[in-house]
C-alpha positions in Angstrom: 5.9 111.5 9.1 3.9 114.5 7.8 1.6 113.6 4.8 -0.8 116.1 2.9 -2.5 115.8 -0.5 -0.7 117.3 -3.4 -2.2 119.6 -6.1 -2.4 116.8 -8.6 -4.2 114.6 -6.2 -6.8 117.3 -5.9 -7.2 117.4 -9.7 -7.0 113.7 -10.5 -7.9 111.8 -7.3 -10.7 114.0 -5.9 -8.8 114.7 -2.7 -10.2 116.9 -0.2 -8.1 119.1 2.3 -6.4 117.0 5.0 -3.2 116.5 7.0 -1.8 113.4 8.7 1.1 114.1 11.1 2.6 111.2 13.1 5.5 111.4 15.5 5.5 108.4 17.8 3.6 108.1 19.9 1.1 110.8 18.9 -1.0 110.9 15.6 -2.6 114.3 14.6 -5.3 114.2 12.0 -6.5 117.4 10.5 -9.8 117.0 8.4 -11.3 120.3 7.1 -11.6 122.3 10.3 -11.2 119.4 12.7 -8.0 118.4 14.6 -8.0 114.9 16.2 -5.3 113.3 18.3 -4.8 109.7 18.5 -2.2 107.1 19.7 -1.4 104.1 17.6 -3.4 101.7 19.8 -6.6 103.6 19.1 -6.2 102.9 15.4 -8.0 99.4 15.3 -7.6 99.0 11.6 -6.1 100.5 8.5 -7.4 99.8 5.0 -5.8 101.0 1.7 -7.7 101.2 -1.6 -4.9 101.4 -4.2 -5.1 103.2 -7.6 -2.4 103.6 -10.1 -0.7 106.4 -8.2 -2.9 107.4 -5.4 -4.5 105.5 -2.7 -7.5 106.0 -0.4 -6.5 105.3 3.3 -9.2 104.5 5.9 -8.4 104.5 9.7 -10.9 102.7 11.9 -11.1 103.7 15.4 -13.5 102.5 18.2 -16.2 105.1 17.4 -15.6 106.3 13.9 -13.7 106.0 10.6 -11.4 108.5 8.9 -10.8 108.6 5.2 -7.8 110.2 3.5 -8.0 110.4 -0.4 -5.2 111.3 -2.7 -2.3 109.8 -0.7 0.5 108.4 -2.7 0.7 104.6 -2.7 4.1 104.6 -1.1 3.1 106.9 1.6 0.0 104.9 2.4 1.9 101.7 2.7 4.7 103.2 4.8 2.2 104.8 7.2 0.1 101.6 7.5 3.3 99.6 8.4 4.5 102.2 11.0 1.2 102.6 12.7 0.7 98.8 12.9 4.1 98.2 14.3 3.9 101.0 16.7 0.4 99.9 17.9 1.8 96.4 18.3 4.8 97.7 20.2 2.5 99.7 22.6 0.4 96.7 23.2 3.3 94.6 23.9 4.8 97.2 26.1 1.7 97.4 28.3 1.4 93.6 28.3 5.0 93.3 29.3 4.5 95.7 32.2 1.5 93.6 33.3 3.4 90.4 33.0 6.3 91.9 35.0 4.0 92.6 37.8 2.7 89.0 37.7 6.3 87.7 37.6 7.6 89.7 40.5 6.2 87.4 43.3 7.6 84.4 41.5 11.0 86.1 41.2 10.9 86.9 44.9 9.9 83.3 45.7 12.8 81.9 43.6 15.2 84.4 45.0 14.2 83.5 48.6 14.5 79.7 47.7 18.0 80.1 46.1 19.3 82.2 49.0 18.3 79.7 51.8 21.3 79.0 54.0 21.0 75.2 53.4 22.3 72.7 50.8 19.6 72.6 48.2 19.1 69.0 47.5 17.8 67.5 44.4 14.4 66.5 45.9 13.9 69.8 47.6 14.7 71.6 44.2 12.6 69.3 42.2 9.5 69.7 44.5 10.0 73.6 44.5 10.5 73.6 40.8 7.4 71.5 40.0 5.2 73.8 42.1 6.8 77.0 40.8 6.8 75.9 37.2 3.0 74.9 37.4 2.3 78.6 38.6 4.8 80.6 36.7 5.3 78.6 33.3 2.7 80.6 31.3 3.8 84.2 32.3 7.5 83.2 31.9 6.9 81.9 28.4 4.8 85.0 27.5 7.5 87.4 28.9 10.2 85.6 27.2 8.3 85.7 23.9 8.0 89.4 24.3 11.7 90.2 25.1 12.7 88.0 22.2 10.9 90.4 19.9 12.0 93.5 21.7 14.8 93.4 24.4 13.7 96.8 25.7 10.7 95.1 27.4 13.2 93.4 29.7 13.5 94.0 33.5 16.4 96.2 34.7 19.7 94.1 34.8 19.5 92.7 38.4 15.9 91.4 38.0 16.4 90.4 34.4 19.3 88.1 35.6 17.0 86.7 38.2 14.2 86.1 35.5 16.8 84.3 33.2 17.7 82.1 36.3 14.0 81.4 36.9 13.5 80.6 33.3 16.3 78.0 33.3 15.2 76.7 36.5 11.7 75.8 35.3 12.8 74.7 31.8 15.8 72.5 32.6 16.0 69.3 34.9 17.3 70.2 38.5 20.6 68.3 37.9 21.5 70.6 34.9 20.7 73.9 36.7 23.9 75.9 37.1 22.4 78.3 39.5 21.6 75.6 42.1 25.0 74.2 41.5 26.7 77.5 42.0 24.6 78.3 45.0 25.5 74.9 46.7 29.2 75.5 46.0 29.0 79.0 47.6 27.1 77.4 50.6 29.9 74.7 51.2 32.6 77.4 50.8 30.8 79.4 53.5 30.3 76.4 55.9 34.0 75.4 55.6 34.9 78.8 57.0 32.1 78.9 59.7 32.8 75.3 61.0 36.6 75.3 60.5 37.2 75.0 64.2 34.9 71.9 64.5 36.6 70.2 61.5 40.0 71.0 62.9 39.2 69.4 66.2 36.7 66.7 65.7 39.3 64.0 65.2 42.8 63.7 66.4 44.2 65.3 63.3 42.3 68.0 61.2 40.0 66.7 58.5 41.2 67.2 55.0 39.2 69.4 52.6 37.7 66.4 50.9 36.6 65.1 54.2 35.1 68.4 55.2 33.2 68.9 51.9 31.8 65.4 52.1 30.6 66.2 55.6 28.8 69.3 54.6 27.1 68.2 51.4 23.7 66.8 52.2 22.2 65.7 48.9 19.4 63.2 48.9 21.6 60.4 47.9 25.3 60.7 48.6 28.2 58.3 47.6 31.6 58.8 49.1 34.2 56.9 47.3 37.2 56.5 49.5 40.6 55.3 48.8 42.3 52.8 51.0 43.7 54.5 54.2 42.0 57.9 53.3 40.1 58.4 56.5 36.5 57.4 55.6 35.5 56.7 59.4 36.7 60.2 60.3 34.4 61.6 57.5 31.5 59.7 59.0 32.3 61.1 62.4 32.5 64.6 60.7 29.3 64.1 59.0 27.3 63.2 62.1 28.8 65.9 64.1 28.0 68.5 61.5 24.5 67.2 61.2 24.0 67.5 65.0 25.9 70.8 65.4 23.6 72.5 62.7 20.5 71.1 64.0 19.7 69.3 60.9 19.0 66.1 62.7 18.7 64.7 66.2 20.7 61.7 67.3 17.4 59.5 67.3 16.8 60.5 63.6 20.3 59.2 62.5 20.8 55.5 61.5 24.4 54.4 61.0 24.6 50.9 59.4 27.8 48.7 59.3 28.7 45.5 57.5 29.2 43.3 60.6 28.8 43.5 64.4 32.4 44.4 65.2 32.4 47.2 62.7 29.1 48.5 64.1 30.4 48.5 67.7 33.7 50.3 66.7 31.9 52.9 64.7 29.3 53.5 67.5 32.1 53.9 70.0 34.1 56.2 67.8 31.1 58.5 66.9 30.0 58.8 70.6 33.6 59.3 71.9 34.5 62.0 69.4 31.1 63.8 69.6 30.6 63.6 73.3 30.5 67.3 73.9 27.9 67.8 71.3 25.8 64.9 72.4 25.5 66.3 75.9 22.8 68.5 74.6 20.7 65.4 73.7 19.2 62.6 75.7 20.0 59.9 73.2 23.1 58.6 71.6 23.9 58.0 68.0 23.7 54.1 67.4 25.6 52.1 64.8 24.3 48.8 64.0 25.1 46.0 61.7 22.3 45.2 59.1 21.3 42.1 60.8 20.9 43.5 64.2 18.8 46.3 62.7 16.6 43.7 61.0 16.2 42.0 64.3 14.9 45.4 65.8 12.6 46.2 63.0 10.9 42.7 63.0 10.7 42.9 66.9 9.1 46.4 66.8 6.7 45.5 64.0 5.4 42.1 65.2 6.0 42.4 68.9 8.2 39.3 68.8 11.9 39.3 68.4 12.9 36.8 65.8 14.9 33.7 66.6 18.1 33.6 64.6 19.6 30.3 63.6 22.9 29.4 65.2 24.1 28.7 61.7 23.1 32.1 60.4 26.6 33.5 60.4 28.3 30.3 59.1 25.8 28.2 57.2 28.6 25.9 56.0 28.1 23.4 58.7 24.3 23.2 58.3 24.6 22.9 54.5 27.3 20.1 55.1 24.8 18.2 57.1 22.0 18.6 54.6 24.3 17.5 51.7 25.5 14.5 53.7 21.9 13.5 54.5 20.8 13.8 50.9 23.7 11.7 49.8 22.7 9.0 52.3 18.9 9.0 51.5 18.6 10.2 47.8 20.3 8.0 45.2 19.7 10.6 42.4 21.4 13.3 44.5 24.2 11.1 45.4 24.9 10.2 41.7 24.7 13.8 40.5 26.7 15.0 43.5 29.5 12.5 42.7 29.5 13.4 39.0 29.8 17.1 39.9 32.5 16.6 42.4 34.7 14.2 40.3 34.3 15.9 36.8 32.9 19.4 37.1 34.2 20.8 40.3 36.2 23.4 38.5 34.8 25.0 35.2 36.7 23.4 32.2 38.8 25.6 30.2 37.8 25.6 26.4 40.6 25.7 23.8 38.1 27.2 21.6 38.0 30.3 23.4 41.4 31.4 22.5 42.6 32.8 19.2 46.3 31.7 19.3 48.2 28.6 20.4 50.3 30.8 22.7 47.3 32.4 24.4 45.8 28.9 24.9 49.0 27.2 26.3 49.6 30.0 28.7 46.1 29.8 30.1 46.0 26.1 30.1 49.3 25.9 32.1 48.0 28.4 34.7 45.0 26.1 35.2 47.2 23.3 36.3 47.3 22.0 39.8 49.8 23.8 42.0 53.4 22.7 41.5 52.1 20.2 39.0 52.7 20.0 35.3 49.1 19.0 34.9 46.1 17.8 36.9 46.4 15.3 39.7 43.8 12.5 39.7 42.3 10.6 42.6 44.6 7.7 41.6 47.5 9.9 41.9 48.8 10.4 38.4 49.3 13.7 36.6 47.1 14.1 33.5 47.3 16.8 30.9 43.8 18.3 30.8 40.4 18.8 32.6 38.8 16.3 30.4 41.4 13.6 31.1 41.1 14.3 34.9 37.3 14.0 34.7 37.6 10.6 32.9 40.3 9.4 35.3 38.2 10.3 38.3 35.1 8.8 36.9 36.8 5.5 36.2 38.3 5.6 39.7 35.0 6.4 41.4 33.3 3.5 39.4 36.1 1.1 40.7 37.3 0.5 37.1 41.0 -0.3 37.0 42.8 1.8 34.3 46.5 2.8 33.3 47.3 6.2 32.0 49.6 6.7 29.0 51.3 3.3 29.2 53.2 2.3 26.1 51.0 0.7 23.5 51.3 -3.2 23.2 52.9 -3.0 19.8 56.0 -1.3 18.7 55.0 1.9 16.7 58.2 4.0 16.9 59.6 5.1 13.5 61.4 8.2 12.1 58.2 10.2 12.2 56.6 9.0 15.4 57.7 8.0 18.9 56.3 5.0 20.6 52.6 5.5 21.0 51.1 6.0 24.4 47.3 6.1 24.3 45.5 8.2 27.0 43.9 5.3 28.9 44.0 1.6 28.9 41.4 -0.6 30.6 43.2 -3.9 31.2 40.1 -5.9 32.4 38.6 -5.5 28.9 41.7 -4.7 26.9 40.2 -1.4 25.8 42.1 1.8 24.7 40.6 5.3 25.2 41.7 8.5 23.5 40.3 11.9 24.5 40.4 14.6 21.8 40.1 18.3 22.0 37.5 18.6 19.1 34.0 20.0 18.7 30.7 18.4 17.7 31.9 18.3 14.1 35.2 16.5 15.0 37.3 19.6 14.4 39.9 20.9 16.8 40.5 24.6 17.4 42.1 26.3 14.4 45.2 27.2 16.3 46.0 23.5 16.9 46.9 23.1 13.3 46.7 20.2 10.8 49.1 18.1 12.8 46.6 17.5 15.5 44.1 16.0 13.0 46.9 14.0 11.4 47.9 12.6 14.7 44.3 11.6 15.4 44.2 9.7 12.0 47.5 8.1 12.7 46.3 6.8 16.1 43.1 5.4 14.6 45.1 3.8 11.8 47.4 2.1 14.4 44.4 0.4 16.1 43.0 -0.7 12.9 46.3 -2.1 11.7 46.7 -4.2 15.0 43.0 -4.8 15.4 43.0 -3.4 18.9 39.8 -2.0 20.6 39.6 1.8 20.7 36.9 4.2 21.8 37.3 8.0 21.7 35.7 10.9 23.6 35.7 14.6 22.8 35.8 17.9 24.5 32.2 18.6 23.2 31.0 15.4 24.9 32.7 16.4 28.0 31.2 19.8 28.4 27.7 18.6 27.3 28.0 15.6 29.8 27.2 12.9 27.2 30.8 11.6 27.7 29.8 9.6 30.8 26.7 8.1 29.4 28.8 7.1 26.3 31.6 5.6 28.5 29.1 3.6 30.7 27.4 2.2 27.6 30.7 1.3 25.8 32.2 -0.3 28.8 29.2 -2.3 29.9 28.7 -3.5 26.4 32.3 -4.9 26.5 31.6 -6.7 29.9 33.5 -4.2 32.1 32.6 -4.7 35.8 31.6 -1.6 37.8 32.6 -1.5 41.5 31.4 2.0 42.7 33.6 3.4 45.5 32.1 5.0 48.5 31.8 8.8 48.7 34.0 8.6 51.9 36.8 7.0 49.9 36.5 9.6 47.2 36.5 12.5 49.6 39.6 11.1 51.3 41.2 11.0 47.9 40.2 14.5 47.1 41.5 15.9 50.4 44.8 14.0 49.9 45.4 16.0 46.6 44.2 19.3 48.3 41.2 19.6 46.2 38.9 22.3 47.6 35.6 21.6 49.4 32.8 21.4 46.8 30.4 22.4 49.5 31.9 26.0 49.8 30.2 26.8 46.5 26.8 26.2 48.0 27.4 28.7 50.7 28.1 31.5 48.3 25.4 30.5 45.9 22.8 30.4 48.7 23.5 33.9 49.8 23.2 35.4 46.4 20.1 33.3 45.7 18.2 34.5 48.7 19.5 38.0 48.5 18.7 38.4 44.8 15.3 36.7 45.3 16.1 34.1 42.5 13.8 31.4 41.5 15.3 27.9 41.0 12.5 26.9 38.5 13.4 29.9 36.3 17.0 29.2 36.5 16.6 25.6 35.5 14.5 26.6 32.4 17.3 28.9 30.9 18.0 27.8 27.4 21.8 28.6 27.6 22.6 26.3 30.5 25.6 24.0 30.1 25.8 20.6 31.8 27.9 22.0 34.7 25.3 24.7 35.4 22.4 22.4 35.1 23.9 19.8 37.3 24.7 22.3 39.9 21.3 23.8 40.0 19.7 20.4 40.3 21.8 19.7 43.3 21.3 23.1 44.8 17.5 22.9 44.5 17.4 19.9 46.7 19.9 21.4 49.2 17.9 24.7 49.4 14.6 22.8 49.8 15.9 21.1 52.8 17.5 24.2 54.2 14.3 26.2 53.9 12.4 23.6 55.5 14.6 23.2 58.4 14.5 27.0 59.1 10.7 27.1 58.8 10.2 24.1 61.1 12.3 25.5 63.7 10.9 29.0 63.1 14.3 30.5 62.8 15.8 33.2 60.6 19.0 33.2 58.7 20.7 36.5 58.0 19.2 37.0 54.7 15.7 36.3 56.2 16.3 39.1 58.7 16.9 41.6 55.9 14.1 40.3 53.6 11.4 40.4 56.2 12.4 43.6 57.8 12.2 45.3 54.3 8.8 43.8 53.7 7.5 45.0 57.1 8.7 48.6 56.4 7.1 48.5 53.0 3.8 47.4 54.5 4.1 50.3 57.0 4.1 47.9 60.0 7.3 49.5 61.0 7.5 53.4 61.2 10.9 54.6 60.5 12.1 57.6 62.7 15.3 57.9 60.5 16.0 61.0 58.4 19.7 60.4 57.8 20.9 57.0 56.9 24.7 56.5 56.8 26.1 53.1 55.5 29.7 52.2 56.0 31.6 49.8 53.8 28.9 50.1 51.1 30.9 48.2 48.6 30.0 45.0 50.5 26.2 45.6 50.1 24.0 42.9 48.9 20.8 43.2 47.0 18.9 42.3 50.2 20.6 45.1 52.1 19.9 47.5 49.2 16.2 46.7 49.2 16.2 47.4 53.1 17.7 50.7 52.6 15.2 51.5 49.9 12.3 50.5 52.0 13.5 53.1 54.6 13.9 55.9 51.9 10.6 55.2 50.4 8.7 55.5 53.8 10.4 58.7 54.7 10.7 60.7 51.2 12.8 63.4 52.8 15.4 61.1 54.4 19.0 61.4 53.3 21.3 58.6 52.4 25.1 58.8 52.8 27.1 55.7 51.8 30.8 55.3 52.2 33.2 52.7 50.6 35.6 51.8 48.0 34.6 49.5 45.1 38.3 48.7 44.7 38.0 46.7 48.1 34.8 44.8 47.3 36.0 41.3 48.4 33.0 39.6 49.8 31.1 38.3 46.8 31.2 34.8 48.4 29.1 36.4 51.2 26.4 37.8 48.8 27.8 41.2 48.1 27.0 42.7 44.7 29.4 45.3 43.5 27.1 46.6 40.8 25.1 48.2 43.6 28.1 50.5 44.3 29.3 51.0 40.8 25.7 51.8 39.6 24.7 53.6 42.7 22.5 56.3 40.9 20.7 53.7 38.9 19.6 51.9 42.2 18.9 55.0 44.5 18.4 58.0 42.1 20.1 61.2 41.5 23.4 61.1 43.5 26.2 63.5 44.5 29.5 61.6 44.4 32.5 62.7 46.3 35.9 61.2 46.7 38.6 60.7 49.3 41.8 60.6 47.2 44.5 61.3 49.8 45.9 58.3 51.5 47.6 58.5 54.9 48.7 54.9 54.7 50.7 53.6 51.6 53.4 55.7 50.0 53.0 57.1 46.5 54.8 54.1 44.9 52.6 51.5 46.5 49.5 53.7 45.8 50.5 53.9 42.1 51.2 50.1 41.7 47.8 49.3 43.4 45.6 51.9 41.7 47.1 51.3 38.3 46.5 47.7 38.7 42.9 47.8 39.9 42.0 50.3 37.3 42.7 48.0 34.4 39.2 46.7 35.0 37.2 49.6 33.5 34.2 48.7 35.5 35.8 49.9 38.7 35.2 53.7 39.4 38.2 55.6 38.4 40.1 57.9 40.7 43.6 59.3 41.3 45.2 58.4 44.7 47.6 60.9 46.2 49.8 59.7 49.2 51.0 61.8 52.0 54.2 59.9 51.9 55.8 60.7 48.5 58.3 57.8 48.6 58.0 55.9 45.3 61.2 54.1 44.3 61.3 50.3 44.5 58.6 49.9 47.1 57.3 46.7 45.7 59.8 43.8 45.6 58.9 40.8 43.6 60.6 37.3 44.1 59.9 34.4 41.9 60.0 31.5 44.4 58.1 28.2 44.5 60.0 25.7 46.6 59.1 25.6 50.2 62.6 25.8 51.5 63.4 28.7 49.2 60.3 30.6 50.4 61.1 29.9 54.1 64.8 31.1 53.7 63.5 34.2 51.9 61.1 35.0 54.7 63.6 34.6 57.4 66.2 36.8 55.6 63.6 39.4 54.8 62.2 39.6 58.4 65.6 39.8 59.8 66.7 42.6 57.5 63.7 44.6 58.6 64.3 43.9 62.3 68.1 44.8 62.1 67.4 47.9 60.0 65.1 49.2 62.7 67.6 48.7 65.6 67.7 51.5 68.0 64.3 52.8 67.2 61.8 53.3 70.0 58.9 52.0 67.9 58.7 48.4 66.6 58.2 48.0 62.8 55.0 45.8 62.0 55.1 43.1 59.5 52.0 41.3 58.0 52.6 38.1 56.2 49.5 37.6 54.1 48.1 34.6 52.3 45.1 34.0 50.0 44.5 30.9 52.2 45.1 29.8 55.9 47.3 27.0 54.8 49.7 29.7 53.5 50.7 30.4 57.1 54.5 29.8 57.6 56.1 28.6 60.7 58.1 31.3 62.2 58.8 29.9 65.7 62.5 29.7 65.1 62.9 33.3 64.3 60.6 35.0 66.9 63.0 35.1 69.8 65.3 37.1 67.8 62.9 39.8 66.8 63.5 42.7 69.1 62.6 45.5 66.8 59.6 44.2 64.8 56.4 42.3 65.2 55.3 39.5 62.7 51.8 38.4 62.2 50.1 36.1 59.6 46.6 36.9 58.3 44.5 36.0 55.3 44.0 38.9 53.0 40.3 38.9 53.9 40.9 39.2 57.6 43.5 42.0 56.9 40.9 44.2 55.5 40.9 47.5 57.3 44.2 47.0 58.9 47.7 48.2 58.3 51.3 47.3 58.8 54.7 48.9 57.9 55.7 46.0 55.7 53.5 43.3 53.9 54.9 40.0 52.7 52.3 38.4 50.3 52.7 34.6 49.8 51.2 32.3 47.3 50.9 34.1 44.1 50.8 30.8 42.2 48.6 28.8 39.7 46.8 25.6 40.3 44.4 24.3 42.8 45.3 26.8 45.5 46.0 29.6 43.1 45.9 33.3 43.6 44.0 34.5 41.6 41.6 31.8 42.5 39.3 30.2 39.9 37.2 28.9 42.8 36.2 32.4 44.0 35.4 33.7 40.6 33.3 30.6 39.8 31.0 31.5 36.8 28.1 29.6 38.6 27.7 32.6 40.8 26.8 34.6 37.7 23.6 32.6 37.4 22.1 34.6 40.5 23.8 37.9 39.9 21.7 40.7 38.3 24.8 41.9 36.5 27.7 39.5 36.4 31.2 40.9 36.0 32.9 40.3 32.7 36.6 41.2 33.6 38.7 38.2 34.3 39.4 37.6 38.0 37.5 40.7 38.9 37.1 39.9 42.6 40.6 38.5 42.9 42.0 41.7 41.5 40.3 43.6 44.2 41.6 41.1 46.8 45.2 41.6 45.4 44.6 45.4 45.7 43.6 45.0 49.3 46.7 43.0 50.1 49.0 45.7 48.4 47.3 48.6 50.3 47.7 47.2 53.7 51.4 48.2 53.5 52.8 51.6 54.5 56.4 51.3 53.5 57.0 48.3 51.3 55.3 45.2 49.8 57.2 41.9 49.2 55.5 39.6 46.6 56.3 36.0 46.4 55.1 33.7 43.6 55.7 32.0 40.3 56.9 33.8 37.1 53.8 32.8 35.2 51.5 34.2 38.0 48.8 36.1 36.2 49.1 39.1 38.5 52.9 39.1 38.7 53.2 38.9 35.0 50.9 41.9 34.6 52.8 44.0 37.1 56.3 43.3 35.6 55.1 43.9 32.0 53.7 47.3 32.9 56.3 49.8 31.9 54.5 52.7 33.8 55.1 50.8 37.0 58.9 50.1 36.4 60.1 52.8 38.8 58.2 51.3 41.7 58.9 47.7 41.4 62.2 46.0 42.3 63.0 42.4 41.0 66.3 41.2 42.7 66.4 38.0 40.8 66.3 39.9 37.4 69.1 42.2 38.6 71.2 39.2 39.6 70.6 37.2 36.5 72.0 38.4 33.2 70.6 37.3 29.9 72.7 34.7 28.0 72.6 36.3 24.6 74.7 33.3 23.1 71.4 31.4 23.1 68.8 32.5 20.5 65.8 34.2 22.1 63.5 31.5 20.5 65.2 28.7 22.6 66.2 30.8 25.7 64.5 29.7 28.8 61.8 32.3 29.7 62.4 31.8 33.5 66.1 32.1 34.2 67.3 33.6 30.8 70.5 31.4 31.2 69.5 27.9 30.0 68.6 26.5 26.6 65.3 24.8 26.2 65.7 21.1 24.9 63.1 18.6 23.9 62.7 15.6 26.4 60.6 12.5 26.8 59.2 11.5 30.0 56.6 9.0 31.3 53.8 11.4 30.3 55.1 12.4 26.8 57.3 15.0 25.2 58.1 18.2 26.9 60.7 21.1 26.9 63.0 21.5 29.7 65.7 24.1 30.7 69.3 23.0 30.3 69.8 24.6 33.7 67.1 22.4 35.2 68.7 21.6 38.5 68.7 25.3 39.4 65.9 26.6 37.3 63.4 23.7 37.1 61.4 25.2 34.2 59.5 22.8 32.0 56.9 23.1 29.3 54.6 20.3 28.0 54.3 19.7 24.3 51.0 18.0 24.5 47.7 19.7 23.8 44.8 18.4 25.7 41.4 19.6 27.1 
């Protein structure tokens, strides 16, 4: 830019002789005889005094001012803008260079951190980020602001890239930092190559890529989700070996915790055997302990006295039984409430109001029947049609009140619209009839029952009015609120009924005779959760939403627990939960100093709240300690022992930022079994989702379902199936193994007659719980039935446990589904499932079209559908017979015309 005054400016603007020449970055001023050279930064201020055409421009420097008259207005404005912009540019450039020098040490620091030959954990990165951010945040923000205005101020490409990483590192949370994630991936890839030989040889077969990666990653909190038969123990061995080999930890700094003593001993032996060559460099071994043994060590170390553990600690059932029996004998209030709970509320009542359709209700109601019964068996031995009727019958029996169930009414009532009336109960000593109705507090039945139900109620009432017979009614609402028994007592006593209460021993004998489960088992499970979750009985009892069953049980448990706690304290003994709770407290109080920097927990899906608090106490005391937990939430089957699956499924919420890895390759089950099992368990969306890939790709017809309920049929099927497996393996050097699994011990079949003929296979019965961690070539699962010994069991998923769970499970039969998954995944080659057609689990499997390829149902193949019978009336069990209405001693029902072979019936009565 070269500006001089024009002739006109001399005449009209009074301009003197001057010249202003500006070529960045030099400004040359010529005034009269003087020539002055400046750079834009020396011009501190420019001022324009505008006229109509010409302006007077003043430049201010540090020591003097320069004035230029007669400059065109446009020239003055253009010059002013350029000189200001260029001055700012030079100032920014100089500032940028200064900031660059300030930033270079931080860039080197960040570079050195990111290039370390270690896995950068979240905590380490967070600490470094916090420190570096505090020191470098201001210059980073200043420099970023400058390069946003002018990219020419940026570093050369390599350093600029590093600066951008640094900027992201201090601005974003560590878990969102791609540079750290990328660095850790490169580190893992490098370690896989460096330690290839170790991972190839540490176990009898080379570890998989998933196992190796899980062994190398050392995040602060690590969760390994391992499919059944995927080699989680080998991964633990690999993890410990890698930690020792790389010098990350010494044996005495590693704590391996197992669920129980046997698991701890086996894990300790496996680690020290497979890593014996590495451990020769050290003077100590790696010790694997169960949680309770570790608790004993902590308490002994902290207090100087090893705690005394109750003989009943492992199995508190016997102690609780003694306490309950003592309370029954000495506390009349306890005895009365215990008897009421046992006779009427042992099982949670099924509400018809919880269902939208009649079909849904009938299906669920039928599934709740006692096993092999078309209803519920009472202490007196008859089969009644609802929970409510059973409760009434058992209450009458326990009070020694004679009654008759559904006998014909004393007057003839049969007409073209109604069969002969059979009231629910008749009490002969006071000539009283009793009807129990499925209605709410307003007297209305569920909408899906329809108008006919109300009409029948009115008709029955009219009959009693017509013949002037005495009738009282009870309702479902009265049953669930508990007012039903106060009402019955008042009504019966007002009519002169004599009460002759039976002894508890007599009632217990009757309960056992109908295979009713032991009420006291519920106390054991509740006790473990109560202590582990540090619940408070007073708080539980004041919950506004408690129903009668919950309130009744809590009142009973309160007295049982008080006695239990006093017995332990008076004998100065600990139960297993006490060991966990006290050891965690001692660690939190720093009375025990933890030497452990790597904590490994096996079977983590079985962890309780007390175990979790113990782990947290160790981590809080040693902030740099790492946690590596291994397990499979699909196999969490010990809720009855206090386990809380939410600790696993919400691991990060409990322990902080977590790196989750998976073992998805199973070496046990074939692909067909894996698909059936994993598809089934993942219907519960609360379970962690994963895809299981089997080494054995066999998939066709590997799960066989047989619908059998009669004892003789099941026995014959077992004999036939076992002999077929035995014969098919003839000539093989290795015997095939068969597990017969049952939900309960009483499912164990008698196989004595066949054992002498088994040359090529071995057969062993186990409960599903005891089979956990084991495998067999073939699995035969018995007892997929409904009723009192059902699988899925209502007892094990009793909603009372939810009172002491931080986060109760909402999916139906959640624990039982996991138990079924465990049973399926014990098998390598084939699974045989035996049960009823209306089994919840079998129905789900057979109705899933995505599993059709893997499932084989011989009976369906051998039974064609009789299309001559309309589908509406066709038997849903055998597809051959026609359903006909029949009348029996307990009312109307539908029966298959092929009953002698099929045996299918369906009640037409609707009860609660």
